[in-house]
Kinemage of the C-alpha trace (Angstrom):
@kinemage 1
@onewidth
@group {chain A} dominant
@subgroup {mainchain}
@vectorlist {calphas} color= white
{ca met a 1} P 206.585 114.737 219.482
{ca ser a 2} L 205.918 114.844 223.186
{ca arg a 3} L 202.756 112.946 222.789
{ca thr a 4} L 204.693 110.197 220.960
{ca phe a 5} L 207.252 110.031 223.750
{ca tyr a 6} L 204.464 110.001 226.454
{ca arg a 7} L 202.777 107.090 224.702
{ca leu a 8} L 206.133 105.308 224.646
{ca leu a 9} L 206.404 105.758 228.372
{ca leu a 10} L 202.986 104.382 228.808
{ca arg a 11} L 203.770 101.306 226.768
{ca leu a 12} L 206.861 100.567 229.043
{ca his a 13} L 204.445 100.238 232.102
{ca pro a 14} L 203.448 96.702 233.151
{ca pro a 15} L 200.497 95.288 231.176
{ca ala a 16} L 197.951 95.350 233.988
{ca phe a 17} L 198.660 98.959 234.821
{ca arg a 18} L 198.467 99.783 231.037
{ca arg a 19} L 195.103 98.217 230.565
{ca gln a 20} L 193.735 99.921 233.597
{ca phe a 21} L 195.192 103.418 233.406
{ca ala a 22} L 196.715 104.167 230.009
{ca asp a 23} L 193.663 105.523 228.188
{ca glu a 24} L 192.988 107.920 231.034
{ca met a 25} L 196.603 109.080 231.305
{ca leu a 26} L 196.721 109.710 227.629
{ca trp a 27} L 193.512 111.725 227.701
{ca ile a 28} L 194.826 113.846 230.553
{ca phe a 29} L 198.035 114.453 228.749
{ca asp a 30} L 196.086 115.606 225.627
{ca gln a 31} L 194.045 118.052 227.729
{ca ala a 32} L 197.151 119.474 229.322
{ca ala a 33} L 198.693 122.521 227.742
{ca gly a 34} L 202.330 123.544 227.616
{ca ala a 35} L 204.164 123.351 230.822
{ca ala a 36} L 201.613 121.031 232.402
{ca ser a 37} L 202.618 118.305 229.804
{ca ile a 38} L 206.300 118.522 230.933
{ca trp a 39} L 205.091 117.681 234.565
{ca leu a 40} L 203.020 114.736 233.203
{ca leu a 41} L 206.164 113.508 231.432
{ca cys a 42} L 208.073 113.611 234.595
{ca asp a 43} L 205.147 111.852 236.479
{ca ala a 44} L 205.125 109.188 233.875
{ca phe a 45} L 208.939 108.460 234.520
{ca val a 46} L 208.299 108.311 238.306
{ca ser a 47} L 205.271 106.062 237.667
{ca leu a 48} L 207.265 103.802 235.462
{ca ala a 49} L 209.871 103.356 238.066
{ca arg a 50} L 207.331 102.780 240.882
{ca gln a 51} L 205.365 100.290 238.822
{ca trp a 52} L 208.368 98.031 237.837
{ca leu a 53} L 210.356 98.305 241.033
{ca leu a 54} L 207.736 98.256 243.748
{ca arg a 55} L 204.525 96.804 242.391
{ca ser a 56} L 206.109 94.078 240.154
{ca ala a 57} L 208.396 92.700 242.869
{ca ala a 58} L 211.463 93.592 240.739
{ca trp a 59} L 212.937 94.832 244.099
{ca lys a 60} L 213.473 91.133 245.104
{ca trp a 61} L 215.818 90.664 242.134
{ca leu a 62} L 217.605 93.889 242.924
{ca ala a 63} L 217.850 92.802 246.648
{ca ala a 64} L 219.252 89.458 245.577
{ca gly a 65} L 221.702 91.070 243.216
{ca ala a 66} L 222.916 93.382 246.119
{ca gly a 67} L 223.185 90.336 248.378
{ca ala a 68} L 225.303 88.463 245.808
{ca thr a 69} L 227.481 91.568 245.468
{ca val a 70} L 227.958 91.736 249.266
{ca gln a 71} L 228.716 88.068 249.277
{ca val a 72} L 231.457 88.328 246.503
{ca thr a 73} L 232.990 91.396 248.193
{ca ala a 74} L 232.965 89.744 251.629
{ca gly a 75} L 234.584 86.649 250.031
{ca gly a 76} L 237.353 88.705 248.425
{ca leu a 77} L 237.904 90.585 251.574
{ca gly a 78} L 238.204 87.321 253.375
{ca leu a 79} L 240.794 86.030 250.931
{ca phe a 80} L 242.685 89.448 251.275
{ca leu a 81} L 242.738 89.246 255.078
{ca val a 82} L 243.889 85.657 255.139
{ca arg a 83} L 246.723 86.085 252.594
{ca arg a 84} L 247.855 89.554 253.411
{ca his a 85} L 251.620 90.111 253.856
{ca his a 86} L 253.284 93.443 254.015
{ca ala a 87} L 255.528 94.608 251.099
{ca pro a 88} L 259.258 94.784 251.405
{ca gly a 89} L 260.210 98.357 252.500
{ca ser a 90} L 257.055 99.007 254.459
{ca pro a 91} L 257.137 99.956 258.200
{ca phe a 92} L 255.475 96.663 258.898
{ca gln a 93} L 257.956 94.398 256.851
{ca gly a 94} L 258.244 90.916 258.337
{ca val a 95} L 254.891 91.344 260.364
{ca his a 96} L 252.334 88.995 259.177
{ca thr a 97} L 248.838 90.117 259.562
{ca glu a 98} L 247.110 86.754 258.786
{ca ile a 99} L 244.041 85.920 260.649
{ca pro a 100} L 243.632 82.697 262.360
{ca ala a 101} L 242.408 79.679 260.306
{ca asp a 102} L 239.360 79.416 262.526
{ca met a 103} L 238.348 83.143 261.588
{ca ala a 104} L 238.961 82.466 257.963
{ca arg a 105} L 236.572 79.386 258.000
{ca leu a 106} L 234.013 81.555 259.876
{ca ile a 107} L 234.358 84.179 257.106
{ca tyr a 108} L 233.829 81.602 254.450
{ca leu a 109} L 230.818 80.166 256.268
{ca ala a 110} L 229.222 83.568 256.549
{ca val a 111} L 229.745 84.248 252.961
{ca trp a 112} L 228.186 80.944 251.806
{ca ala a 113} L 225.389 81.417 254.315
{ca val a 114} L 224.453 84.806 252.774
{ca gly a 115} L 224.781 83.279 249.215
{ca gly a 116} L 222.379 80.394 250.415
{ca val a 117} L 219.832 82.911 251.714
{ca val a 118} L 220.047 85.121 248.415
{ca cys a 119} L 219.559 82.039 246.343
{ca gly a 120} L 216.667 80.827 248.589
{ca val a 121} L 214.897 84.259 248.213
{ca ile a 122} L 215.246 83.972 244.471
{ca val a 123} L 214.038 80.402 244.173
{ca leu a 124} L 211.185 81.089 246.713
{ca ser a 125} L 209.976 84.291 244.835
{ca leu a 126} L 209.953 82.371 241.587
{ca trp a 127} L 207.992 79.587 243.038
{ca val a 128} L 205.383 81.762 244.683
{ca lys a 129} L 205.131 83.687 241.328
{ca gln a 130} L 204.551 80.393 239.505
{ca phe a 131} L 202.078 79.100 242.064
{ca thr a 132} L 200.004 82.378 241.825
{ca arg a 133} L 199.938 82.304 238.161
{ca arg a 134} L 198.645 78.711 238.165
{ca arg a 135} L 196.021 79.718 240.778
{ca ile a 136} L 194.792 82.687 238.701
{ca his a 137} L 194.648 80.508 235.505
{ca asp a 138} L 192.729 77.772 237.201
{ca ala a 139} L 190.087 79.979 238.712
């Protein structure tokens, strides 16, 4: 049962890593006994995360998603700040806390600039990936 699970973990690794290391890793797992196989399963999990997130450049997608989340949050915060009025019955009733129109424009500009950078990173990483694939196939 644990060997089947270990083989599944190996199958989830990127193809280049699998071709180079899967047979050796499976052989080591077969040679391990008892408690050592549990540590090898844990190591396979760590290796899986490391290979997909760091080596395959998936971190760029995560960074772009985090940047987009920041952009959306900052945009919502800007709208909240621009249109915020205090509710009736609050100690600040009648006090408007709107930020100046120039500041609102600056917030929107910053949000769109961050969004442009995030989109640029995505497009550039896809272009570089496509370029390197063509270069490898042409060689």
